[in-house]
Backbone as numpy.savetxt, mean C-alpha at the origin, in Angstrom:
# Nx Ny Nz CAx CAy CAz Cx Cy Cz
20.62 14.50 14.99 19.65 15.43 14.44 18.38 15.45 15.27
17.65 16.55 15.19 16.33 16.64 15.80 15.31 16.21 14.75
14.56 15.16 15.06 13.65 14.55 14.09 12.23 14.52 14.64
11.29 15.07 13.88 9.87 15.01 14.23 9.22 13.87 13.44
8.66 12.91 14.16 8.06 11.74 13.53 6.54 11.90 13.56
5.94 12.02 12.38 4.49 12.21 12.28 3.76 10.87 12.09
2.45 10.90 12.37 1.58 9.72 12.20 2.10 8.53 12.98
2.46 8.75 14.23 3.09 7.71 15.04 2.05 6.86 15.75
2.19 5.55 15.60 1.46 4.58 16.40 2.45 3.94 17.38
1.94 3.15 18.32 2.83 2.58 19.33 3.89 1.69 18.70
3.50 0.92 17.65 4.48 0.05 17.02 5.58 0.85 16.32
5.24 2.02 15.78 6.27 2.88 15.20 7.26 3.32 16.27
6.73 3.78 17.38 7.58 4.27 18.46 8.47 3.16 19.01
7.91 1.97 19.17 8.69 0.85 19.71 9.89 0.53 18.82
9.65 0.39 17.51 10.73 -0.03 16.62 11.71 1.10 16.33
11.20 2.32 16.18 12.10 3.45 15.93 12.97 3.74 17.15
12.43 3.56 18.33 13.22 3.73 19.55 14.31 2.67 19.64
13.95 1.44 19.29 14.90 0.33 19.36 16.10 0.53 18.44
15.86 1.10 17.25 16.93 1.20 16.25 17.47 2.63 16.10
17.09 3.53 17.00 17.60 4.90 16.96 19.13 4.89 17.12
19.80 5.59 16.21 21.26 5.62 16.23 21.80 6.86 16.94
20.99 7.46 17.80 21.48 8.55 18.63 20.88 9.91 18.35
19.75 9.95 17.67 19.12 11.22 17.30 18.05 11.60 18.32
17.73 12.88 18.37 16.69 13.39 19.26 15.36 13.32 18.51
14.50 12.43 18.97 13.28 12.13 18.23 12.05 12.55 19.03
11.12 13.23 18.34 9.83 13.58 18.94 8.74 12.83 18.18
7.98 12.00 18.90 6.91 11.22 18.29 5.59 11.98 18.36
4.93 12.10 17.22 3.68 12.85 17.12 2.59 11.94 16.54
1.44 11.92 17.19 0.34 11.10 16.68 -0.32 11.73 15.46
-0.27 13.06 15.36 -0.95 13.75 14.27 -0.27 13.49 12.94
-1.05 13.57 11.87 -0.50 13.48 10.52 0.05 14.85 10.12
1.00 14.86 9.20 1.56 16.11 8.72 0.64 16.73 7.67
0.32 17.99 7.88 -0.55 18.74 6.95 -0.26 20.21 7.15
-0.96 21.04 6.42 -0.79 22.49 6.60 -1.15 22.92 8.03
-2.11 22.24 8.63 -2.56 22.60 9.97 -1.57 22.17 11.05
-0.76 21.13 10.79 0.11 20.59 11.84 1.59 20.86 11.59
1.94 21.43 10.45 3.36 21.61 10.10 4.11 22.45 11.13
3.39 23.34 11.81 4.05 24.24 12.77 4.71 23.49 13.92
4.22 22.28 14.24 4.82 21.55 15.36 6.22 21.05 15.04
6.59 21.11 13.76 7.94 20.69 13.35 8.94 21.84 13.43
8.51 22.99 13.93 9.41 24.14 14.02 10.61 23.80 14.89
11.79 24.08 14.36 13.02 23.82 15.09 13.59 22.43 14.87
12.87 21.57 14.13 13.38 20.22 13.85 14.04 20.20 12.47
15.17 19.52 12.40 15.94 19.49 11.16 15.39 18.49 10.15
14.69 17.49 10.65 14.16 16.44 9.77 12.76 16.07 10.20
11.95 15.66 9.22 10.65 15.06 9.52 10.66 13.64 8.98
10.04 12.75 9.75 9.89 11.35 9.35 8.40 11.11 9.15
8.00 10.73 7.94 6.58 10.69 7.60 6.19 9.35 7.00
4.84 9.12 6.94 4.31 7.87 6.43 3.39 8.16 5.24
2.66 7.17 4.80 1.97 7.21 3.51 0.89 8.29 3.40
0.23 8.61 4.51 -0.88 9.56 4.43 -0.52 10.96 4.92
0.75 11.20 5.22 1.18 12.56 5.53 1.28 13.36 4.23
0.88 14.61 4.28 0.85 15.44 3.08 2.06 16.37 3.05
2.81 16.29 1.96 3.96 17.17 1.76 3.81 17.88 0.42
2.75 18.67 0.31 2.53 19.46 -0.90 3.32 20.77 -0.80
3.13 21.63 -1.78 3.90 22.88 -1.84 3.68 23.72 -0.58
2.43 23.85 -0.16 2.13 24.67 1.01 2.81 24.15 2.26
2.76 22.81 2.46 3.40 22.21 3.63 4.91 22.37 3.56
5.48 22.17 2.38 6.93 22.28 2.22 7.40 23.71 2.50
6.61 24.69 2.09 6.95 26.09 2.39 7.01 26.32 3.89
6.01 25.80 4.60 5.97 25.96 6.05 7.15 25.27 6.72
7.49 24.08 6.24 8.61 23.33 6.82 9.94 24.01 6.54
10.07 24.57 5.34 11.31 25.26 4.98 11.53 26.46 5.90
10.47 27.22 6.15 10.56 28.36 7.05 10.92 27.89 8.47
10.45 26.72 8.84 10.71 26.17 10.17 12.12 25.62 10.32
12.89 25.60 9.22 14.27 25.15 9.29 14.51 23.72 8.86
13.54 23.13 8.14 13.70 21.73 7.72 14.86 21.56 6.75
15.62 20.47 6.94 16.73 20.16 6.05 16.59 18.81 5.37
15.71 17.95 5.90 15.65 16.58 5.40 14.26 15.99 5.60
13.78 15.24 4.59 12.53 14.48 4.69 12.87 13.00 4.56
12.46 12.22 5.55 12.67 10.77 5.47 11.30 10.08 5.48
11.05 9.28 4.48 9.81 8.51 4.37 10.05 7.14 4.97
9.18 6.69 5.84 9.33 5.32 6.35 8.40 4.38 5.56
8.48 4.51 4.25 7.70 3.71 3.31 8.41 3.76 1.96
7.90 2.95 1.02 8.50 2.92 -0.32 7.87 3.97 -1.24
6.56 4.18 -1.11 5.87 5.12 -1.99 6.16 6.57 -1.64
6.06 7.44 -2.66 6.35 8.86 -2.45 5.38 9.76 -3.20
4.19 9.23 -3.53 3.20 10.01 -4.27 2.61 11.15 -3.44
2.83 11.14 -2.13 2.31 12.20 -1.27 3.27 13.36 -1.10
4.37 13.36 -1.85 5.39 14.40 -1.74 5.50 15.15 -3.08
5.52 16.47 -3.02 5.78 17.28 -4.21 7.30 17.28 -4.43
7.77 16.27 -5.13 9.22 16.09 -5.30 9.90 17.24 -6.03
9.34 17.75 -7.13 10.01 18.86 -7.81 10.19 20.08 -6.91
9.18 20.36 -6.07 9.29 21.54 -5.21 10.28 21.29 -4.07
10.30 20.07 -3.55 11.29 19.73 -2.52 12.70 19.88 -3.08
12.88 19.48 -4.32 14.18 19.61 -4.99 14.53 21.09 -5.15
13.53 21.88 -5.51 13.74 23.32 -5.67 14.17 23.97 -4.36
13.63 23.46 -3.25 13.99 23.98 -1.93 15.28 23.37 -1.39
15.85 22.45 -2.18 17.09 21.76 -1.77 16.89 20.96 -0.48
15.72 20.32 -0.37 15.44 19.43 0.75 15.41 17.99 0.23
16.41 17.19 0.54 16.43 15.81 0.05 15.27 14.99 0.61
14.76 14.11 -0.21 13.70 13.18 0.20 14.25 11.77 0.09
14.29 11.07 1.22 14.83 9.71 1.27 13.72 8.75 1.65
13.77 7.55 1.11 12.70 6.58 1.37 13.27 5.23 1.80
12.38 4.31 2.11 12.75 2.92 2.39 12.26 2.10 1.21
13.13 1.79 0.25 12.66 1.22 -1.01 12.14 -0.21 -0.93
12.63 -1.01 -0.01 12.24 -2.42 0.04 12.36 -2.94 1.46
11.39 -2.60 2.29 11.48 -2.98 3.70 11.20 -4.46 3.93
10.20 -5.00 3.25 9.90 -6.44 3.32 8.86 -6.76 2.26
9.30 -7.03 1.05 8.35 -7.34 -0.02 7.41 -8.48 0.33
7.95 -9.44 1.07 7.14 -10.61 1.42 5.96 -10.25 2.31
6.13 -9.23 3.17 5.05 -8.84 4.08 3.79 -8.45 3.30
3.95 -7.58 2.32 2.80 -7.12 1.53 2.29 -8.24 0.62
3.21 -8.98 0.02 2.81 -10.07 -0.88 2.01 -11.13 -0.12
2.44 -11.47 1.09 1.72 -12.46 1.88 0.35 -11.94 2.29
0.24 -10.62 2.56 -1.06 -10.07 2.92 -2.02 -10.11 1.73
-1.49 -9.85 0.54 -2.33 -9.96 -0.67 -2.85 -11.38 -0.82
-1.98 -12.36 -0.54 -2.40 -13.76 -0.63 -3.43 -14.08 0.45
-3.28 -13.48 1.63 -4.25 -13.70 2.70 -5.63 -13.18 2.31
-5.68 -12.03 1.64 -6.96 -11.49 1.16 -7.60 -12.45 0.16
-6.78 -12.96 -0.75 -7.30 -13.90 -1.76 -7.88 -15.15 -1.11
-7.12 -15.74 -0.20 -7.56 -16.98 0.45 -8.82 -16.75 1.28
-8.87 -15.62 1.97 -10.04 -15.33 2.81 -11.28 -15.12 1.96
-11.16 -14.31 0.91 -12.31 -14.06 0.04 -12.76 -15.34 -0.67
-11.81 -16.14 -1.11 -12.14 -17.34 -1.87 -12.81 -18.40 -1.01
-12.21 -18.69 0.16 -12.75 -19.75 1.00 -13.67 -19.24 2.11
-13.85 -17.90 2.15 -14.82 -17.27 3.05 -14.57 -17.63 4.51
-13.30 -17.67 4.88 -12.94 -18.05 6.25 -13.42 -17.00 7.27
-13.50 -15.73 6.87 -13.98 -14.70 7.79 -15.45 -14.93 8.14
-16.23 -15.39 7.16 -17.63 -15.68 7.41 -17.79 -16.96 8.23
-16.98 -17.96 7.93 -17.03 -19.21 8.68 -16.68 -18.97 10.15
-15.69 -18.12 10.40 -15.27 -17.80 11.76 -16.43 -17.20 12.55
-17.12 -16.24 11.94 -18.25 -15.60 12.63 -19.40 -16.59 12.85
-19.64 -17.46 11.87 -20.72 -18.44 12.01 -20.46 -19.38 13.19
-19.25 -19.94 13.22 -18.93 -20.92 14.25 -19.01 -20.31 15.64
-18.61 -19.06 15.78 -18.68 -18.38 17.08 -20.13 -18.25 17.55
-21.07 -18.30 16.60 -22.49 -18.23 16.96 -23.14 -19.62 17.01
-22.30 -20.66 16.90 -22.82 -22.02 16.94 -23.41 -22.49 15.64
-23.13 -21.79 14.54 -23.66 -22.15 13.23 -22.57 -22.86 12.44
-22.74 -24.17 12.22 -21.73 -24.96 11.52 -22.17 -25.31 10.09
-23.16 -24.60 9.59 -23.62 -24.82 8.22 -22.54 -24.41 7.23
-22.43 -25.16 6.14 -21.47 -24.86 5.08 -22.12 -24.17 3.88
-23.40 -23.89 3.99 -24.09 -23.24 2.89 -23.45 -21.89 2.55
-23.25 -21.65 1.27 -22.72 -20.40 0.72 -21.27 -20.10 1.16
-20.54 -21.16 1.51 -19.12 -20.99 1.85 -18.21 -21.61 0.78
-18.79 -22.02 -0.34 -18.00 -22.71 -1.36 -17.02 -21.77 -2.04
-15.78 -22.25 -2.22 -14.77 -21.52 -2.97 -14.37 -22.29 -4.21
-13.20 -21.96 -4.75 -12.66 -22.67 -5.90 -11.20 -23.01 -5.61
-10.67 -23.99 -6.32 -9.25 -24.30 -6.22 -8.44 -23.17 -6.86
-7.39 -22.74 -6.20 -6.47 -21.78 -6.82 -5.54 -22.47 -7.80
-5.34 -23.76 -7.64 -4.49 -24.53 -8.54 -4.97 -24.37 -9.98
-4.06 -23.93 -10.84 -4.29 -23.73 -12.28 -5.19 -22.53 -12.60
-5.54 -21.74 -11.61 -6.25 -20.49 -11.89 -5.27 -19.47 -12.47
-5.78 -18.56 -13.29 -4.95 -17.53 -13.90 -4.99 -16.25 -13.07
-3.79 -15.81 -12.67 -3.68 -14.60 -11.84 -2.89 -13.55 -12.61
-3.43 -12.35 -12.69 -2.75 -11.22 -13.34 -2.07 -10.38 -12.26
-0.77 -10.23 -12.39 0.01 -9.42 -11.44 0.41 -8.14 -12.16
-0.08 -7.01 -11.67 0.19 -5.73 -12.31 1.31 -5.04 -11.54
2.50 -5.10 -12.09 3.68 -4.55 -11.43 4.51 -5.66 -10.83
5.72 -5.85 -11.34 6.59 -6.91 -10.82 7.89 -6.34 -10.28
7.75 -5.34 -9.40 8.89 -4.89 -8.61 9.14 -5.91 -7.51
9.75 -5.47 -6.43 10.10 -6.41 -5.36 8.88 -7.11 -4.77
7.80 -6.35 -4.53 6.60 -6.94 -3.94 5.91 -7.85 -4.96
5.77 -7.37 -6.19 5.14 -8.17 -7.23 5.87 -9.48 -7.48
7.19 -9.44 -7.44 7.97 -10.66 -7.63 7.78 -11.64 -6.48
7.75 -11.12 -5.25 7.50 -11.99 -4.10 6.12 -12.63 -4.22
5.15 -11.86 -4.70 3.79 -12.37 -4.88 3.76 -13.45 -5.96
4.47 -13.23 -7.05 4.54 -14.24 -8.13 5.09 -15.56 -7.61
6.11 -15.50 -6.78 6.70 -16.74 -6.24 5.69 -17.49 -5.37
4.89 -16.75 -4.60 3.85 -17.39 -3.79 2.82 -18.07 -4.70
2.40 -17.36 -5.74 1.40 -17.91 -6.66 1.88 -19.17 -7.35
3.15 -19.19 -7.74 3.69 -20.38 -8.40 3.68 -21.57 -7.45
3.85 -21.28 -6.15 3.77 -22.35 -5.16 2.39 -22.96 -5.06
1.36 -22.17 -5.39 -0.01 -22.66 -5.39 -0.37 -23.35 -6.72
0.54 -23.30 -7.67 0.27 -23.91 -8.96 -0.56 -23.06 -9.89
-0.55 -21.74 -9.66 -1.33 -20.83 -10.52 -0.60 -20.55 -11.83
-1.37 -20.21 -12.84 -0.82 -19.65 -14.07 -0.66 -18.15 -13.83
0.55 -17.64 -13.93 0.81 -16.25 -13.57 1.13 -15.44 -14.82
0.31 -14.42 -15.05 0.55 -13.47 -16.12 0.87 -12.12 -15.49
1.63 -11.30 -16.18 2.05 -10.04 -15.56 2.16 -8.93 -16.59
1.95 -7.72 -16.07 2.20 -6.52 -16.87 3.15 -5.63 -16.11
4.22 -5.22 -16.78 5.19 -4.28 -16.22 5.97 -3.69 -17.38
6.17 -2.37 -17.40 6.97 -1.78 -18.48 8.38 -2.34 -18.56
8.84 -2.91 -17.45 10.20 -3.47 -17.41 10.14 -4.92 -16.92
9.87 -5.87 -17.83 9.74 -7.27 -17.44 10.99 -7.79 -16.74
10.78 -8.65 -15.77 11.89 -9.25 -15.02 12.30 -10.57 -15.65
13.57 -10.70 -15.97 14.06 -11.96 -16.54 13.96 -13.10 -15.51
14.12 -12.77 -14.22 13.98 -13.80 -13.18 12.56 -14.33 -13.15
11.59 -13.45 -13.31 10.20 -13.89 -13.31 9.87 -14.68 -14.58
10.44 -14.27 -15.69 10.23 -15.04 -16.93 10.81 -16.44 -16.80
11.97 -16.54 -16.15 12.57 -17.86 -15.90 11.68 -18.70 -14.98
10.91 -18.02 -14.10 10.02 -18.71 -13.18 8.75 -19.19 -13.88
8.52 -18.68 -15.09 7.34 -19.08 -15.84 6.26 -18.03 -15.89
6.56 -16.81 -15.44 5.58 -15.72 -15.51 5.49 -15.24 -16.95
4.26 -15.07 -17.44 4.01 -14.69 -18.83 3.70 -13.19 -18.90
4.57 -12.42 -19.53 4.36 -10.98 -19.65 3.56 -10.65 -20.90
2.76 -9.59 -20.81 1.99 -9.12 -21.96 1.55 -7.69 -21.74
0.73 -7.18 -22.64 0.18 -5.84 -22.47 -0.79 -5.85 -21.29
-1.16 -4.68 -20.81 -2.11 -4.59 -19.70 -3.43 -5.25 -20.08
-3.90 -4.97 -21.28 -5.19 -5.51 -21.73 -5.14 -7.04 -21.82
-4.07 -7.57 -22.42 -3.94 -9.02 -22.56 -3.81 -9.70 -21.20
-3.10 -9.05 -20.29 -2.88 -9.63 -18.96 -4.18 -9.68 -18.17
-5.00 -8.65 -18.28 -6.25 -8.59 -17.52 -7.34 -9.48 -18.10
-7.33 -9.66 -19.41 -8.50 -10.17 -20.12 -9.05 -11.48 -19.58
-8.22 -12.49 -19.38 -8.72 -13.81 -18.98 -8.34 -14.18 -17.55
-8.01 -13.19 -16.74 -7.56 -13.46 -15.37 -8.73 -13.77 -14.44
-8.55 -14.78 -13.61 -9.51 -15.08 -12.56 -9.31 -14.14 -11.37
-8.06 -13.74 -11.16 -7.70 -12.85 -10.05 -6.74 -11.79 -10.59
-6.95 -10.55 -10.19 -6.04 -9.45 -10.55 -5.50 -8.85 -9.26
-4.18 -8.70 -9.16 -3.58 -8.12 -7.97 -2.64 -6.98 -8.37
-2.80 -5.84 -7.74 -2.06 -4.63 -8.11 -0.84 -4.44 -7.20
0.32 -4.25 -7.83 1.57 -4.09 -7.08 2.47 -3.04 -7.74
1.86 -1.94 -8.17 2.62 -0.89 -8.85 2.51 0.42 -8.08
3.44 1.34 -8.29 3.37 2.63 -7.60 2.26 3.50 -8.17
1.88 4.52 -7.42 0.89 5.48 -7.89 1.61 6.71 -8.43
1.38 6.99 -9.71 1.94 8.19 -10.33 0.98 8.63 -11.43
1.39 9.60 -12.22 0.49 10.16 -13.23 0.08 9.12 -14.28
0.92 8.14 -14.52 0.61 7.14 -15.55 -0.22 5.97 -15.00
-0.27 5.81 -13.67 -1.02 4.69 -13.09 -2.28 5.13 -12.35
-2.50 6.45 -12.24 -3.73 6.94 -11.60 -4.94 6.35 -12.32
-5.83 5.70 -11.54 -7.02 5.05 -12.08 -6.66 4.05 -13.19
-5.62 3.30 -12.95 -5.23 2.24 -13.89 -6.38 1.27 -14.13
-7.10 0.98 -13.04 -8.30 0.14 -13.16 -9.50 1.08 -13.17
-10.03 1.30 -14.37 -11.12 2.25 -14.58 -12.27 1.55 -15.29
-13.27 2.31 -15.65 -14.47 1.72 -16.27 -14.14 0.97 -17.55
-13.26 1.52 -18.35 -12.90 0.86 -19.61 -12.18 -0.46 -19.37
-11.24 -0.46 -18.43 -10.51 -1.70 -18.14 -11.43 -2.74 -17.50
-12.33 -2.29 -16.64 -13.22 -3.23 -15.97 -14.12 -3.96 -16.96
-14.48 -3.29 -18.04 -15.33 -3.93 -19.06 -14.63 -5.10 -19.75
-13.30 -5.11 -19.70 -12.53 -6.16 -20.36 -12.34 -7.40 -19.49
-12.69 -7.29 -18.20 -12.40 -8.39 -17.28 -13.30 -9.59 -17.51
-12.78 -10.73 -17.15 -13.56 -11.96 -17.10 -14.64 -11.79 -16.03
-15.88 -12.11 -16.34 -16.97 -11.88 -15.39 -16.74 -12.68 -14.11
-16.89 -12.00 -12.98 -16.71 -12.66 -11.69 -15.28 -12.67 -11.19
-14.39 -11.91 -11.83 -12.98 -11.89 -11.42 -12.83 -11.27 -10.04
-11.77 -11.68 -9.36 -11.42 -11.11 -8.06 -10.38 -10.02 -8.27
-10.56 -8.87 -7.59 -9.62 -7.76 -7.69 -9.02 -7.50 -6.31
-7.68 -7.43 -6.26 -6.95 -7.21 -5.01 -6.07 -5.98 -5.17
-6.11 -5.08 -4.17 -5.23 -3.91 -4.20 -4.57 -3.72 -2.83
-3.27 -3.97 -2.77 -2.49 -3.73 -1.55 -1.42 -2.68 -1.80
-1.58 -1.90 -2.85 -0.55 -0.94 -3.25 -0.92 0.49 -2.88
-1.71 1.17 -3.71 -2.17 2.52 -3.44 -3.61 2.65 -3.90
-4.43 3.35 -3.11 -5.85 3.44 -3.39 -6.17 4.07 -4.73
-5.36 5.05 -5.15 -5.62 5.77 -6.39 -5.40 4.97 -7.66
-4.98 3.72 -7.53 -4.81 2.88 -8.72 -6.16 2.45 -9.30
-7.20 2.47 -8.47 -8.51 2.06 -8.96 -9.50 3.21 -8.84
-10.41 3.28 -9.79 -11.49 4.28 -9.76 -12.61 3.68 -8.92
-12.76 4.17 -7.70 -13.65 3.53 -6.74 -15.09 3.47 -7.23
-15.59 4.55 -7.80 -16.99 4.56 -8.27 -17.20 3.50 -9.35
-16.24 3.38 -10.25 -16.35 2.38 -11.32 -16.30 0.97 -10.76
-15.49 0.75 -9.74 -15.39 -0.57 -9.12 -16.69 -0.93 -8.40
-17.31 0.04 -7.75 -18.59 -0.22 -7.09 -19.64 -0.63 -8.12
-19.67 0.05 -9.26 -20.61 -0.33 -10.33 -20.32 -1.74 -10.83
-19.03 -2.09 -10.94 -18.65 -3.42 -11.41 -19.01 -4.50 -10.40
-18.96 -4.17 -9.12 -19.40 -5.12 -8.09 -20.90 -5.35 -8.20
-21.66 -4.29 -8.39 -23.11 -4.41 -8.48 -23.54 -5.22 -9.70
-22.80 -5.07 -10.80 -23.17 -5.76 -12.03 -22.63 -7.18 -12.09
-21.73 -7.54 -11.18 -21.17 -8.88 -11.17 -19.91 -9.03 -11.99
-19.45 -7.95 -12.63 -18.18 -8.02 -13.36 -17.06 -8.38 -12.40
-17.03 -7.71 -11.25 -16.11 -8.10 -10.17 -16.86 -9.01 -9.22
-16.33 -10.22 -9.04 -16.97 -11.20 -8.16 -16.63 -10.98 -6.71
-15.43 -10.46 -6.44 -15.01 -10.16 -5.07 -13.87 -9.16 -5.11
-13.76 -8.42 -4.01 -12.79 -7.32 -3.96 -12.07 -7.33 -2.62
-10.74 -7.28 -2.65 -9.94 -7.21 -1.44 -9.08 -5.95 -1.46
-9.24 -5.10 -0.47 -8.51 -3.83 -0.42 -7.75 -3.70 0.90
-6.50 -3.33 0.80 -5.74 -2.91 1.98 -5.47 -1.42 1.91
-5.92 -0.79 0.83 -5.74 0.64 0.62 -7.02 1.21 0.03
-7.19 2.52 0.20 -8.41 3.18 -0.28 -8.04 4.60 -0.67
-8.64 5.09 -1.74 -8.25 6.38 -2.30 -8.33 7.52 -1.27
-9.34 7.50 -0.41 -9.50 8.55 0.59 -9.12 8.05 1.99
-8.19 7.12 2.05 -7.89 6.48 3.32 -7.28 7.41 4.36
-6.65 8.49 3.94 -5.98 9.37 4.88 -6.95 9.95 5.92
-8.23 9.98 5.57 -9.23 10.51 6.49 -9.65 9.49 7.54
-9.34 8.20 7.30 -9.90 7.16 8.17 -8.88 6.14 8.66
-8.00 5.66 7.79 -7.13 4.56 8.16 -6.16 4.98 9.26
-5.83 4.03 10.11 -4.95 4.19 11.28 -5.65 4.90 12.44
-6.97 5.07 12.35 -7.73 5.70 13.43 -8.95 4.85 13.77
-9.48 5.02 14.98 -10.63 4.27 15.46 -11.91 5.09 15.27
-12.79 4.61 14.38 -14.07 5.26 14.14 -15.24 4.36 14.55
-14.96 3.42 15.46 -15.98 2.44 15.82 -17.20 3.06 16.50
-17.04 4.25 17.08 -18.16 4.91 17.74 -18.71 6.09 16.92
-18.27 6.19 15.69 -18.67 7.32 14.85 -19.37 6.84 13.58
-20.08 7.74 12.96 -20.64 7.49 11.63 -19.57 7.87 10.61
-19.18 6.94 9.77 -18.15 7.19 8.77 -18.71 8.10 7.68
-18.11 9.25 7.51 -18.61 10.26 6.57 -17.98 10.07 5.18
-18.18 8.89 4.63 -17.70 8.60 3.28 -18.63 7.55 2.69
-19.50 7.96 1.81 -20.53 7.07 1.28 -19.95 5.90 0.50
-18.87 6.14 -0.25 -18.28 5.05 -1.02 -17.66 4.01 -0.11
-16.99 4.45 0.93 -16.36 3.51 1.85 -17.41 2.69 2.59
-18.44 3.35 3.08 -19.49 2.60 3.79 -20.22 1.65 2.87
-20.36 2.02 1.61 -21.00 1.13 0.65 -20.15 -0.11 0.41
-18.85 0.10 0.25 -17.95 -1.04 0.06 -17.97 -1.97 1.26
-17.95 -1.40 2.46 -17.96 -2.22 3.67 -19.23 -3.07 3.74
-20.33 -2.56 3.18 -21.62 -3.25 3.27 -21.72 -4.46 2.34
-20.87 -4.53 1.30 -20.96 -5.63 0.34 -20.45 -6.93 0.97
-21.15 -8.05 0.77 -20.72 -9.32 1.36 -19.49 -9.91 0.68
-19.18 -9.45 -0.52 -18.04 -9.99 -1.27 -16.86 -9.03 -1.29
-16.82 -8.11 -0.33 -15.72 -7.16 -0.22 -15.04 -7.32 1.14
-13.72 -7.37 1.12 -12.93 -7.47 2.35 -11.94 -6.31 2.38
-12.03 -5.48 3.41 -11.15 -4.31 3.54 -10.35 -4.42 4.82
-9.04 -4.22 4.70 -8.17 -4.09 5.87 -7.55 -2.70 5.84
-7.16 -2.20 7.00 -6.77 -0.80 7.13 -5.31 -0.50 6.88
-4.81 -0.87 5.69 -3.41 -0.62 5.31 -2.45 -1.30 6.29
-2.64 -2.60 6.46 -1.81 -3.36 7.38 -0.86 -4.32 6.67
-0.79 -4.24 5.35 0.06 -5.17 4.61 1.51 -5.14 5.05
2.00 -3.98 5.46 3.40 -3.83 5.87 3.65 -4.29 7.30
2.58 -4.59 8.05 2.68 -4.70 9.50 3.17 -6.07 9.96
4.46 -6.30 9.77 5.12 -7.47 10.35 6.34 -6.99 11.12
6.79 -7.81 12.07 7.96 -7.43 12.87 9.19 -7.24 11.98
9.31 -8.10 10.96 10.47 -7.99 10.07 10.45 -6.69 9.28
9.27 -6.32 8.78 9.15 -5.11 7.99 9.40 -3.87 8.85
8.83 -3.83 10.06 9.02 -2.67 10.92 10.47 -2.52 11.36
11.15 -3.63 11.58 12.57 -3.57 11.92 13.37 -2.98 10.78
13.09 -3.44 9.56 13.83 -2.95 8.40 13.53 -1.48 8.13
12.27 -1.09 8.29 11.89 0.31 8.11 12.68 1.20 9.07
12.75 0.80 10.33 13.46 1.59 11.34 14.95 1.66 11.04
15.54 0.53 10.67 16.97 0.49 10.38 17.32 1.39 9.19
16.55 1.26 8.10 16.85 2.03 6.90 16.57 3.51 7.13
15.50 3.81 7.87 15.18 5.21 8.15 16.33 5.91 8.87
16.86 5.29 9.92 17.97 5.91 10.63 19.27 5.84 9.82
19.37 4.83 8.97 20.51 4.79 8.05 20.49 5.95 7.08
19.29 6.31 6.62 19.14 7.46 5.73 19.49 8.76 6.45
19.04 8.90 7.69 19.35 10.10 8.47 20.86 10.20 8.72
21.46 9.08 9.08 22.90 9.05 9.34 23.70 9.42 8.10
23.23 8.93 6.94 23.94 9.22 5.68 23.94 10.71 5.39
22.78 11.34 5.56 22.72 12.79 5.32 23.57 13.54 6.34
23.49 13.16 7.59 24.20 13.86 8.66 25.72 13.77 8.48
26.18 12.63 7.98 27.62 12.42 7.83 28.14 12.86 6.47
27.23 13.28 5.59 27.65 13.70 4.26 27.94 12.55 3.32
27.44 11.35 3.65 27.66 10.18 2.80 26.70 10.18 1.62
26.89 9.25 0.71 26.02 9.14 -0.46 24.60 8.81 -0.02
23.62 9.50 -0.60 22.21 9.29 -0.27 21.63 8.28 -1.25
21.87 7.00 -0.99 21.52 5.94 -1.95 20.00 5.78 -2.09
19.25 6.21 -1.08 17.78 6.05 -1.13 17.06 7.36 -1.43
17.79 8.31 -2.01 17.16 9.59 -2.34 16.20 9.42 -3.52
15.06 10.10 -3.42 14.07 10.08 -4.50 14.18 11.38 -5.28
14.36 11.27 -6.58 14.47 12.45 -7.44 13.15 12.64 -8.21
12.85 13.87 -8.61 11.64 14.12 -9.39 11.66 13.35 -10.71
């Protein structure tokens, strides 16, 4: 098949080239949008990532261009108008579980860095400053951690937390018996959040989870709690979180995702003024750590993404069962 790959970085090209099963692939640095959809003219499939837009307008343009297949090289699909894709008879296939451990380990890295302030210590030592003032953390042992969403990534995260000796509470509409056997305590969202020292989000973004962490929920938190989001930016209400940081309700914040990240993440703005007041405000806080959606970025995860992506293309091309198809 002829496949147009959008939002391509060098690591995408390296791994997709390595695991290509014989398709004609065009790598494009641009993200997919109404303005760029025309470059997919004549391609039977598009391969897209988290910040590519596949709304009704884009899907119309792609359909006219001859599109037959959409392959996501990610697990989330909130950026796709699934009902309209179904109406156009364009299958949408995803990579449901490329490496749960990759994202779970990154969430743990954010926690450890914020808690023990290793990023600040690193900068101090490079300047010859070996003072330990204001670098104090707390033991994670016996701390209570709320895990919101216990799918593959959430479960991997729970196993890491149990290794640290944490008390793990969780909220998920579908509790996992394996996690319950591990000692994870399930409850309502409110009960799970209420006494948590750390909250980590591992759920998909949809109509029921949009702004899951909002002003009302933030008021219920234990004062000084740490909030971690490595899932989707729209799970938290950014303005409300900024207010909670200022008031001390949130003691520290770790983000690998941001609600308006499509305008900035995966690009270099080091020589520019960032035109997003909320993002620049968050970056300015000493108790906030932001990474640019790199939780998935391990060799194992990229290998699996490439393998499953071409497996999805091969399945459609050969008329086999589309096991990774996403339905509305």
